[in-house]
N, C-alpha and C positions, 0 to 999 in steps of 0.2 A: 600175621598171628601174634597176638598179644603174648607176651611172654610176663611169667610174675615173678620178681624179685623178693628176696626174701634173706633177714640175717640169721645166722645159726646162734645159739646161746654164747659158743664161742667165738664170736664176732666174725665168720668168712661167710661173706655173699654169696648167695645163691641164684643163678638165673634159670626157673624152669618156663620150658617151653614143649609144643608142639613141634617137630621138624618135618618141612615139607619135603627136604630134601631127598632124594633117592639112595639108597644103599651102593654105593659105588662099589665095594668089593665083589658085591652079588651081581651088578651089570657087567663087571667086567670080566667076571667068570663066565656069563653066559653069553653075551655078545663079543667078547673082546677078543676071540677068535680069527675074527674076519679079515684082520690084517695081515695075519700070516699066510692065508690062503690068497698066494697069486695064481694067476691064469698064464698059462703060455698060451697065448693066442697069435694068431698070424698077423693079428691087425686090422681085422675086419675082412667081410666077405661081400662085398658089394660086387653092384655092376660095374663094366667100366663102359664107359658113353663113349662113341669115337668121334672125335673132335673135328673130324673132316667132314663135316653134314653140311652139304651144302643147300641154301635156301634158294637160291636163285640169282641170276646175272643181273645187273640191273639197267645192263644196256641193251638186253633181251626181254626186259619186263613188259615190253608193250606201248610204254609211252609214246607219243609221238610228235612230242614237241610241242610249237606253236603256242601263241597266248602273248600280249605282250602287259604292260602294266605291271602292277603289283609294287614292291616293297623296292626302293632302291638300297643301295650300299649302306647309306646314313641312318635311315630306318631301321635298317637290320641289325646294326652295329647297337644303336641305342635300344632295341626289342632285346639284345642279348645281356646288354649290362644290365637292364632293370631285372630280367630274369634271373640272371646271377646274384645279384644284391637280394633278390627276393629269397633264393633259396639257400643264403646263406643266412640269412634272417630269418629264416625259418629252421634251420641246423641248430642254431645258437639258441633259439626259443627252447627246443624239443630238448636239447644238451641241458640247458644250464635250470631249466622251470620245469618242464612236462617230464622227464624222466625221473628226476629227485623227487617229484610229487607221487609219480605211478610207484616207485620204489618202495616210499614211506609208506603207501597205502597197501602194497605186498606184501612190505612187513607186518603189520598191523592184521591183516588178515589171517598171516601164517600164525602169528603170535597168539589171538584170538582162536583160533582152532586146536592149538596145542594145549593151550589153557584148558578149552571144552575136555578135548579128549583126555587129558591128564586127570580132569577132576572124574569123568566118567568112570575112568580105569580103575581111579583110586576106590570109588564108590561101589560100581558093579562087581569089580573084582575081588572087593572086601581086603584089599591089601593091608597091612598094620602102619598104624602110624609109631612113628618115633617120638618118644617124650622124652628130652632131653636135660638135665641136669647139671650145671656146669658152676663149679666153684670159681672164685678167682684166682684160687692157687694151681688150676689145670687139674683138678679132679673131676670127672663124668661119671654120670651115673644114667645108663640110658634103660627104656621100657618099652616093648613093643604092644600094642594095644589094637585091637581091631575095632572099627568104629571112631567115628569123629567127636560124638559125646561123651564116649566113653575114655577119647583120648585126653579129652577136657577135664574131665571128673579125675583122670589120674594125676592130671599135671596139677591140679590144685592139690590132692591128697600126697604126692610128693613135695610140696611147697609147704603143707601143715606140718609135715613129717618134718622136713629140713629144719622150718623154723622152730620147732620144738625140741631140737636136737636129738631126736631120735635115729636110729637107722631106716635107711631106706631099702627096702628089698627089693631089686630092678624087675624081679619075674610075676610079685606077687598082683592080682588082678584087681582093675578098679572096681570098688562098689556102688 
């Protein structure tokens, strides 16, 4: 957001802007208690799977042997080495190329969704915008204004009053 910088007649530099940041004290009061609430659970109650499940015995599975031909030991080793190298190359490609790209895409989608939800929340719930005038010496004046255009008008009004050296009423509505 664009901030307006003005100089008061006494030489003090003021920067007036519409702040997007949330009011942390209000959020901490409303949502801050969740950290103190610890649940005394038993660690989860899932079903236990019996590890002694027998699928079948290879010796009695019905194969009757027979057959000649096929691969010899040299071909099998060559195939195993090629498959092993292909699996390592695929894992490296996934780990160093595909996974970072996928995570960047997920980050961008989450950021865009949160931005849209935040803007919709501000607009639909009519949350007040905070107009902040900050001086170079640390002095701050804040005003909360409902509506984006009203907040921009209030910002310009505060900058005009500060530039003329007049007192700014933090609670006066925008004209």
